[in-house]
DSSP file (Angstrom, degrees, kcal/mol; ACC not computed):
  #  RESIDUE AA STRUCTURE BP1 BP2  ACC     N-H-->O    O-->H-N    N-H-->O    O-->H-N    TCO  KAPPA ALPHA  PHI   PSI    X-CA   Y-CA   Z-CA
    1    1 A X              0   0    0      0, 0.0     2,-0.1     0, 0.0    42,-0.1   0.000 360.0 360.0 360.0 137.9  -15.3    1.8   -8.8
    2    2 A X    >>  -     0   0    0     40,-0.4     4,-1.4     1,-0.1     3,-0.6  -0.423 360.0-117.3 -77.0 155.8  -14.1    5.3   -9.1
    3    3 A X  H 3> S+     0   0    0      1,-0.2     4,-1.9     2,-0.2     6,-0.2   0.813 112.5  62.1 -62.2 -28.8  -15.8    7.7  -11.6
    4    4 A X  H 3>>S+     0   0    0     36,-0.3     4,-1.7     1,-0.2     5,-1.0   0.863 100.2  53.1 -68.9 -32.4  -12.6    8.0  -13.6
    5    5 A X  H <45S+     0   0    0     -3,-0.6    -1,-0.2     1,-0.2    -2,-0.2   0.926 111.8  45.4 -64.2 -43.4  -12.6    4.3  -14.4
    6    6 A X  H  <5S+     0   0    0     -4,-1.4    -2,-0.2     1,-0.2    -1,-0.2   0.820 119.6  41.0 -67.4 -30.3  -16.2    4.6  -15.7
    7    7 A X  H  <5S-     0   0    0     -4,-1.9    -1,-0.2     2,-0.1    -2,-0.2   0.616 100.2-129.3 -97.5  -9.3  -15.4    7.8  -17.7
    8    8 A X  T  <5 +     0   0    0     -4,-1.7     2,-0.2     1,-0.2    -3,-0.2   0.707  57.0 150.5  68.6  21.4  -12.0    6.8  -19.0
    9    9 A X      < -     0   0    0     -5,-1.0    -1,-0.2    -6,-0.2     2,-0.1  -0.501  54.6-100.8 -84.1 150.1  -10.6   10.1  -17.7
   10   10 A X        -     0   0    0     -2,-0.2     2,-0.6    -3,-0.1    -1,-0.1  -0.468  35.7-134.1 -68.9 148.2   -7.0   10.6  -16.6
   11   11 A X        -     0   0    0     -2,-0.1     2,-0.6    -3,-0.1    -1,-0.1  -0.914  16.3-164.8-110.9 115.7   -6.8   10.5  -12.8
   12   12 A X    >   -     0   0    0     -2,-0.6     3,-1.7     3,-0.1     2,-0.1  -0.888  22.7-127.9 -99.4 118.3   -4.6   13.2  -11.2
   13   13 A X  T 3  S+     0   0    0     -2,-0.6     3,-0.1     1,-0.2     4,-0.1  -0.420  93.8  29.1 -68.2 140.8   -3.8   12.5   -7.5
   14   14 A X  T 3  S+     0   0    0      1,-0.2     2,-0.5    -2,-0.1     3,-0.4   0.096  97.9 100.0  94.1 -17.7   -4.6   15.4   -5.2
   15   15 A X  S <  S-     0   0    0     -3,-1.7    -1,-0.2     1,-0.3    -3,-0.1  -0.888 101.6  -9.2-102.0 129.9   -7.5   16.6   -7.4
   16   16 A X  S    S-     0   0    0     -2,-0.5    -1,-0.3     1,-0.1    -2,-0.0   0.949  92.2-151.9  51.4  55.4  -11.0   15.6   -6.2
   17   17 A X        -     0   0    0     -3,-0.4    -1,-0.1     1,-0.1     3,-0.1  -0.239   9.1-117.0 -60.8 142.3   -9.5   13.2   -3.6
   18   18 A X        -     0   0    0      1,-0.1    -1,-0.1    -3,-0.1    22,-0.1  -0.237  44.4 -76.8 -69.6 166.6  -11.5   10.2   -2.6
   19   19 A X        -     0   0    0      1,-0.1     2,-0.4    20,-0.1    20,-0.4  -0.286  51.6-110.5 -61.6 149.1  -12.7    9.7    0.9
   20   20 A X        -     0   0    0     18,-0.1     2,-0.6    -3,-0.1    18,-0.2  -0.709  25.3-153.3 -84.2 130.0  -10.1    8.6    3.4
   21   21 A X  E     -A   37   0A   0     16,-2.9    16,-2.3    -2,-0.4     2,-0.4  -0.927  12.5-158.9-101.4 120.1  -10.5    5.0    4.6
   22   22 A X  E     +A   36   0A   0     -2,-0.6     2,-0.3    14,-0.2    14,-0.2  -0.812  23.6 144.7-102.4 146.6   -9.0    4.5    8.1
   23   23 A X  E     -A   35   0A   0     12,-2.3    12,-3.1    -2,-0.4     2,-0.3  -0.883  39.5-120.3-158.6-175.8   -8.0    1.2    9.4
   24   24 A X        -     0   0    0     -2,-0.3    10,-0.2    10,-0.2     2,-0.1  -0.997  33.1-113.0-139.6 139.3   -5.7   -0.9   11.5
   25   25 A X        -     0   0    0     -2,-0.3     3,-0.4     8,-0.3     2,-0.2  -0.462  42.1-106.3 -68.7 147.7   -3.6   -3.9   10.3
   26   26 A X  S    S+     0   0    0      1,-0.2    35,-0.3    35,-0.1    -1,-0.1  -0.504  91.3   6.3 -74.0 144.0   -4.7   -7.2   11.8
   27   27 A X  S    S-     0   0    0     -2,-0.2    34,-0.6     1,-0.1    -1,-0.2   0.878  78.9-152.9  51.7  59.0   -2.6   -8.8   14.5
   28   28 A X  E     -B   60   0A   0     -3,-0.4    32,-0.3    32,-0.2    -1,-0.1  -0.249  10.9-158.3 -55.4 141.9    0.0   -6.2   15.1
   29   29 A X  E    S+     0   0A   0     30,-4.0     2,-0.3     1,-0.4    31,-0.2   0.777  77.0   1.3 -91.3 -32.1    3.3   -7.6   16.4
   30   30 A X  E    S+B   59   0A   0     29,-1.5    29,-2.4     0, 0.0     3,-0.4  -0.988 111.0   9.8-154.0 157.1    4.4   -4.3   17.9
   31   31 A X  E    S-B   58   0A   0     -2,-0.3     2,-0.2    27,-0.2    27,-0.2  -0.114  83.3 -83.9  69.0-169.9    3.0   -0.8   18.3
   32   32 A X        -     0   0    0     25,-0.5    -1,-0.2     2,-0.0    26,-0.1  -0.601  52.0-165.4-131.0  67.7   -0.5    0.4   17.5
   33   33 A X        -     0   0    0     -3,-0.4     2,-0.4    -2,-0.2    -8,-0.3  -0.255   6.2-169.4 -64.8 140.8   -0.3    1.0   13.8
   34   34 A X        -     0   0    0    -10,-0.2    22,-2.2    23,-0.1     2,-0.3  -0.972   7.4-153.3-125.6 143.7   -3.1    3.0   12.1
   35   35 A X  E     -AC  23  55A   0    -12,-3.1   -12,-2.3    -2,-0.4     2,-0.4  -0.855  10.2-162.6-120.2 156.6   -3.6    3.3    8.3
   36   36 A X  E     -AC  22  54A   0     18,-2.2    18,-2.5    -2,-0.3     2,-0.4  -1.000  13.1-173.4-131.3 130.7   -5.1    5.8    5.9
   37   37 A X  E     -AC  21  53A   0    -16,-2.3   -16,-2.9    -2,-0.4     2,-0.4  -0.980  15.6-176.9-131.5 136.1   -6.0    4.9    2.4
   38   38 A X  E     - C   0  52A   0     14,-2.6    14,-2.3    -2,-0.4     2,-1.0  -0.909  15.3-160.3-129.2 103.7   -7.2    7.0   -0.5
   39   39 A X  E     + C   0  51A   0     -2,-0.4    12,-0.3   -20,-0.4     3,-0.1  -0.724  12.6 178.1 -85.2 106.6   -7.9    4.8   -3.5
   40   40 A X  E     +     0   0A   0     10,-1.2     2,-0.4    -2,-1.0   -36,-0.3   0.790  62.3  25.9 -81.4 -25.8   -7.9    7.1   -6.5
   41   41 A X  E     + C   0  50A   0      9,-2.2     9,-2.2   -37,-0.1     2,-0.4  -0.986  47.3 174.1-148.4 134.9   -8.5    4.5   -9.2
   42   42 A X  E     - C   0  49A   0     -2,-0.4   -40,-0.4     7,-0.2     7,-0.2  -0.993  32.7-130.0-131.4 130.9  -10.1    1.0   -9.7
   43   43 A X    >   -     0   0    0      5,-2.3     3,-1.7    -2,-0.4     5,-0.1  -0.265  28.8-101.4 -77.2 166.8  -10.2   -0.4  -13.1
   44   44 A X  T 3  S+     0   0    0      1,-0.3    -1,-0.1   -39,-0.2   -38,-0.0   0.768 121.4  55.6 -62.0 -26.5  -13.4   -1.8  -14.6
   45   45 A X  T 3  S-     0   0    0      3,-0.0    -1,-0.3     1,-0.0    76,-0.0   0.689 104.3-129.5 -74.6 -17.5  -12.2   -5.4  -14.0
   46   46 A X  S <  S+     0   0    0     -3,-1.7    -2,-0.1     2,-0.2     3,-0.1   0.734  84.3 101.4  70.4  22.2  -11.7   -4.7  -10.4
   47   47 A X        +     0   0    0      1,-0.2    72,-3.2    71,-0.1     2,-0.4   0.541  68.4  61.6-112.6 -14.8   -8.2   -6.2  -10.5
   48   48 A X  E     + D   0 118A   0     70,-0.2    -5,-2.3    -5,-0.1     2,-0.3  -0.978  59.5 171.8-125.3 129.9   -6.1   -3.0  -10.7
   49   49 A X  E     +CD  42 117A   0     68,-2.0    68,-3.0    -2,-0.4     2,-0.3  -0.945   6.0 179.1-131.9 147.5   -6.0   -0.3   -8.0
   50   50 A X  E     +CD  41 116A   0     -9,-2.2    -9,-2.2    -2,-0.3   -10,-1.2  -0.986  24.5 101.0-153.5 142.8   -3.9    2.8   -7.3
   51   51 A X  E     -CD  39 115A   0     64,-1.6    64,-2.6    -2,-0.3     2,-0.4  -0.934  62.6 -54.0 179.8-155.5   -3.8    5.5   -4.7
   52   52 A X  E     -CD  38 114A   0    -14,-2.3   -14,-2.6    -2,-0.3     2,-0.4  -0.941  40.6-173.9-115.6 133.5   -2.1    6.8   -1.5
   53   53 A X  E     -CD  37 113A   0     60,-2.4    60,-3.2    -2,-0.4     2,-0.3  -0.985   0.7-173.9-129.5 141.5   -1.6    4.8    1.6
   54   54 A X  E     -CD  36 112A   0    -18,-2.5   -18,-2.2    -2,-0.4     2,-0.3  -0.951   0.6-171.8-134.5 152.7   -0.2    6.0    5.0
   55   55 A X  E     -CD  35 111A   0     56,-2.3    56,-2.0    -2,-0.3   -20,-0.2  -0.999  17.5-138.8-147.3 143.7    0.7    4.2    8.2
   56   56 A X        -     0   0    0    -22,-2.2    51,-0.2    -2,-0.3    53,-0.1  -0.498  57.4 -64.3 -88.0 168.0    1.8    5.2   11.8
   57   57 A X  S    S+     0   0    0     -2,-0.2   -25,-0.5    51,-0.1     2,-0.2  -0.183  83.5  98.2 -57.5 143.9    4.6    3.1   13.4
   58   58 A X  E     -BE  31 107A   0     49,-1.8    49,-3.0   -27,-0.2     2,-0.4  -0.821  57.2-112.8 156.6 174.4    4.1   -0.5   14.1
   59   59 A X  E     +BE  30 106A   0    -29,-2.4   -30,-4.0    47,-0.2   -29,-1.5  -0.993  31.8 166.0-138.7 137.3    4.9   -3.9   12.8
   60   60 A X  E     -BE  28 105A   0     45,-2.4    45,-2.6    -2,-0.4     2,-0.2  -0.972  38.7 -97.4-149.0 160.7    2.5   -6.7   11.4
   61   61 A X  E     - E   0 104A   0    -34,-0.6     2,-0.3   -35,-0.3    43,-0.3  -0.521  39.2-166.3 -80.2 150.6    2.5   -9.8    9.5
   62   62 A X  E     - E   0 103A   0     41,-2.3    41,-2.5    -2,-0.2     2,-0.3  -0.974  17.9-179.6-135.5 148.0    1.7   -9.7    5.7
   63   63 A X  E     - E   0 102A   0     -2,-0.3     2,-0.5    39,-0.2    39,-0.2  -0.864  22.9-147.7-147.3 108.9    0.9  -12.3    3.0
   64   64 A X        +     0   0    0     37,-3.0    36,-3.7    -2,-0.3    37,-0.1  -0.707  29.4 170.1 -91.4 122.7    0.4  -10.8   -0.4
   65   65 A X  S    S+     0   0    0     -2,-0.5    55,-0.3    34,-0.2     2,-0.2   0.517  75.9  59.3 -93.8 -13.3   -2.1  -12.4   -2.9
   66   66 A X  S    S-     0   0    0     53,-0.1     2,-0.5    32,-0.1    35,-0.3  -0.676  84.4-121.2-107.8 164.2   -1.6   -9.2   -5.1
   67   67 A X  E     -F  118   0A   0     51,-2.6    51,-2.7    -2,-0.2     2,-0.4  -0.935  34.4-167.4-100.3 132.5    1.5   -7.6   -6.8
   68   68 A X  E     -FG 117  97A   0     29,-2.3    29,-2.9    -2,-0.5     2,-0.4  -0.978  19.4-155.5-131.9 127.4    2.1   -4.1   -5.6
   69   69 A X  E     -FG 116  96A   0     47,-3.1    47,-2.2    -2,-0.4     2,-0.4  -0.829  23.7-170.2 -91.2 133.4    4.4   -1.3   -6.9
   70   70 A X  E     -FG 115  95A   0     25,-3.1    25,-2.0    -2,-0.4     2,-0.5  -0.982  17.5-172.6-128.3 137.1    5.2    1.1   -4.0
   71   71 A X  E     -FG 114  94A   0     43,-2.1    43,-2.5    -2,-0.4     2,-0.4  -0.967  24.3-138.0-129.2 117.5    6.9    4.6   -4.2
   72   72 A X  E     +F  113   0A   0     21,-2.7    20,-2.7    -2,-0.5    41,-0.3  -0.624  24.8 175.4 -80.6 126.4    7.7    6.0   -0.7
   73   73 A X  E     +     0   0A   0     39,-3.0     2,-0.3    -2,-0.4    40,-0.2   0.742  69.3   4.3 -99.1 -35.5    6.9    9.7   -0.4
   74   74 A X  E    S+F  112   0A   0     38,-1.6    38,-2.0    17,-0.1    -1,-0.4  -0.978 102.8  13.5-149.3 155.4    7.7   10.1    3.3
   75   75 A X  E    S-     0   0A   0     -2,-0.3    16,-0.9    36,-0.2     2,-0.3  -0.312  71.9 -79.0  88.1-162.4    8.9    8.0    6.2
   76   76 A X  E     +FH 109  90A   0     33,-1.5    32,-2.3    14,-0.2    33,-2.1  -0.977  35.6 175.9-155.0 139.5   10.7    4.7    6.6
   77   77 A X  E     -FH 107  89A   0     12,-2.5    12,-2.9    -2,-0.3     2,-0.4  -0.945  17.1-146.8-138.4 157.6    9.6    1.0    6.5
   78   78 A X  E     -FH 106  88A   0     28,-2.7    28,-2.3    -2,-0.3     2,-0.5  -0.993   7.8-163.3-129.1 124.7   11.2   -2.4    6.7
   79   79 A X  E     -FH 105  87A   0      8,-2.4     8,-2.8    -2,-0.4     2,-0.5  -0.925   9.1-171.0-104.1 130.0    9.9   -5.4    4.9
   80   80 A X  E     -FH 104  86A   0     24,-2.1    24,-2.5    -2,-0.5     6,-0.2  -0.979  11.9-142.8-124.6 127.1   11.2   -8.8    6.1
   81   81 A X  E >   -F  103   0A   0      4,-2.5     3,-2.1    -2,-0.5    22,-0.2  -0.248  35.9 -95.3 -81.4 174.7   10.5  -12.0    4.3
   82   82 A X  T 3  S+     0   0    0     20,-1.2    21,-0.1     1,-0.3    -1,-0.1   0.714 124.9  59.4 -64.9 -21.0    9.9  -15.4    6.0
   83   83 A X  T 3  S-     0   0    0      2,-0.1    -1,-0.3     1,-0.0     3,-0.1   0.512 121.0-107.4 -85.9  -2.0   13.5  -16.3    5.7
   84   84 A X    <   +     0   0    0     -3,-2.1     2,-0.4     1,-0.3    -2,-0.1   0.442  69.8 146.1  94.6   1.1   14.5  -13.2    7.7
   85   85 A X        -     0   0    0     -5,-0.0    -4,-2.5     1,-0.0     2,-0.4  -0.619  33.4-157.9 -75.9 126.7   15.9  -11.2    4.8
   86   86 A X  E     -H   80   0A   0     -2,-0.4     2,-0.4    -6,-0.2    -6,-0.2  -0.896  15.2-169.2-113.2 136.2   15.1   -7.5    5.5
   87   87 A X  E     -H   79   0A   0     -8,-2.8    -8,-2.4    -2,-0.4     2,-0.4  -0.983  10.3-153.3-119.4 133.0   14.9   -4.5    3.2
   88   88 A X  E     -H   78   0A   0     -2,-0.4     2,-0.4   -10,-0.2   -10,-0.2  -0.870  13.8-172.9-104.0 137.3   14.6   -0.9    4.4
   89   89 A X  E     +H   77   0A   0    -12,-2.9   -12,-2.5    -2,-0.4     2,-0.2  -0.977   7.6 166.3-129.9 144.9   12.9    1.8    2.3
   90   90 A X  E >   -H   76   0A   0     -2,-0.4     3,-2.9   -14,-0.2   -18,-0.3  -0.796  49.0 -28.9-143.3-175.3   12.6    5.5    2.7
   91   91 A X  T 3  S+     0   0    0    -16,-0.9   -18,-0.2     1,-0.3    -1,-0.1  -0.086 126.7  16.9 -44.2 126.5   11.7    8.7    0.9
   92   92 A X  T 3  S+     0   0    0    -20,-2.7    -1,-0.3     1,-0.3     2,-0.2   0.254  94.0 125.0  91.0  -8.8   12.3    8.3   -2.8
   93   93 A X    <   -     0   0    0     -3,-2.9   -21,-2.7   -21,-0.2    -1,-0.3  -0.591  38.4-169.6 -80.3 146.8   12.6    4.6   -2.9
   94   94 A X  E     +G   71   0A   0    -23,-0.2     2,-0.3    -2,-0.2   -23,-0.2  -0.985  14.9 154.6-134.1 145.5   10.4    2.5   -5.2
   95   95 A X  E     -G   70   0A   0    -25,-2.0   -25,-3.1    -2,-0.3     2,-0.4  -0.970  34.7-120.1-161.3 163.8    9.9   -1.2   -5.2
   96   96 A X  E     -G   69   0A   0     -2,-0.3     2,-0.6   -27,-0.2   -27,-0.2  -0.965  10.4-155.4-115.1 133.4    7.6   -4.1   -6.1
   97   97 A X  E     -G   68   0A   0    -29,-2.9   -29,-2.3    -2,-0.4     3,-0.1  -0.944  27.1-140.2-101.1 110.3    6.2   -6.7   -3.6
   98   98 A X    >   -     0   0    0     -2,-0.6     3,-2.0   -31,-0.2   -34,-0.2  -0.397  25.0 -92.7 -76.5 151.3    5.4   -9.7   -5.7
   99   99 A X  T 3  S+     0   0    0      1,-0.3   -34,-0.2   -34,-0.2   -32,-0.1  -0.346 115.0  37.9 -54.7 135.9    2.3  -11.8   -5.2
  100  100 A X  T 3  S+     0   0    0    -36,-3.7    -1,-0.3     1,-0.4     2,-0.2   0.212  79.8 139.7 101.4 -15.1    3.2  -14.6   -2.8
  101  101 A X    <   -     0   0    0     -3,-2.0   -37,-3.0   -35,-0.3    -1,-0.4  -0.434  26.9-179.4 -67.4 136.4    5.4  -12.6   -0.6
  102  102 A X  E     +E   63   0A   0    -39,-0.2   -20,-1.2    -2,-0.2     2,-0.3  -0.992  31.2  77.6-135.0 142.7    5.0  -13.4    3.1
  103  103 A X  E    S-EF  62  81A   0    -41,-2.5   -41,-2.3    -2,-0.3     2,-0.3  -0.910  76.5 -41.9 164.3-134.0    6.7  -11.9    6.1
  104  104 A X  E     -EF  61  80A   0    -24,-2.5   -24,-2.1    -2,-0.3     2,-0.5  -0.959  29.2-150.2-132.7 153.0    6.3   -8.6    8.1
  105  105 A X  E     -EF  60  79A   0    -45,-2.6   -45,-2.4    -2,-0.3     2,-0.5  -0.988  19.1-173.4-113.6 126.5    5.8   -4.9    7.3
  106  106 A X  E     -EF  59  78A   0    -28,-2.3   -28,-2.7    -2,-0.5     2,-0.7  -0.976  14.5-156.0-122.2 122.2    7.3   -2.5    9.9
  107  107 A X  E     +EF  58  77A   0    -49,-3.0   -49,-1.8    -2,-0.5   -30,-0.3  -0.871  16.5 175.4 -90.6 116.8    6.6    1.2    9.7
  108  108 A X  E    S+     0   0A   0    -32,-2.3     2,-0.3    -2,-0.7   -31,-0.2   0.869  73.4  15.4 -90.3 -43.0    9.6    2.7   11.5
  109  109 A X  E    S- F   0  76A   0    -33,-2.1   -33,-1.5   -53,-0.1    -1,-0.3  -0.954 114.1 -72.3-123.2 147.7    8.7    6.4   10.8
  110  110 A X  E     -     0   0A   0     -2,-0.3     2,-0.4   -35,-0.2   -54,-0.2  -0.103  59.1-146.0 -47.6 127.5    5.3    7.4    9.6
  111  111 A X  E     -D   55   0A   0    -56,-2.0   -56,-2.3   -36,-0.2     2,-0.4  -0.788  22.7-178.0-105.3 137.8    5.0    6.2    5.9
  112  112 A X  E     +DF  54  74A   0    -38,-2.0   -39,-3.0    -2,-0.4   -38,-1.6  -0.989  20.5 170.4-127.9 123.6    3.2    7.8    3.0
  113  113 A X  E     -DF  53  72A   0    -60,-3.2   -60,-2.4    -2,-0.4     2,-0.4  -0.950  34.9-129.8-134.3 153.3    3.3    5.9   -0.2
  114  114 A X  E     -DF  52  71A   0    -43,-2.5   -43,-2.1    -2,-0.3     2,-0.4  -0.796  36.9-166.2 -88.3 138.5    1.9    5.8   -3.7
  115  115 A X  E     -DF  51  70A   0    -64,-2.6   -64,-1.6    -2,-0.4     2,-0.4  -0.971  24.1-172.5-130.6 150.1    0.7    2.3   -4.6
  116  116 A X  E     -DF  50  69A   0    -47,-2.2   -47,-3.1    -2,-0.4     2,-0.4  -0.951  19.5-171.2-136.0 120.8   -0.4    0.4   -7.7
  117  117 A X  E     -DF  49  68A   0    -68,-3.0   -68,-2.0    -2,-0.4     2,-0.5  -0.899  14.9-167.6-117.4 136.1   -1.8   -3.0   -7.1
  118  118 A X  E     +DF  48  67A   0    -51,-2.7   -51,-2.6    -2,-0.4     2,-0.5  -0.985  12.3 172.6-116.8 121.5   -2.7   -5.8   -9.5
  119  119 A X        -     0   0    0    -72,-3.2   -53,-0.1    -2,-0.5     2,-0.1  -0.914  23.7-142.1-129.7 104.8   -4.7   -8.6   -8.0
  120  120 A X        -     0   0    0     -2,-0.5     2,-0.2   -55,-0.3    -2,-0.0  -0.373  22.3-116.0 -67.6 144.0   -6.0  -11.2  -10.5
  121  121 A X              0   0    0      1,-0.1    -1,-0.1    -2,-0.1   -74,-0.0  -0.517 360.0 360.0 -73.1 141.9   -9.5  -12.5   -9.8
  122  122 A X              0   0    0     -2,-0.2    -1,-0.1     0, 0.0    -2,-0.1   0.502 360.0 360.0 -76.9 360.0   -9.5  -16.3   -9.0
């Protein structure tokens, strides 16, 4: 849990940034995508998260158990659902990926996004 959640202080992104978590999506379909995550906020319940996420080019399968609001700051990505419907997003675009969405995430140009995630505990 971030200190801000414990102190009830407003969290300004870019100030006292959290450590960067580096990773790789599981089972890439194409490319060798690498991710960077800075989670600025986790609420006291552990169900709401917000921060900055980045990805290098690549494509991988996704299955969302959470609902996520995304605001693209840089780059371009394509989300394709299981029925084959594709949506392309770039700098300035905002969207929500609802819980239950399944398909693929493809980072076409390096992406940097703000995210806000709600994942109810089971």
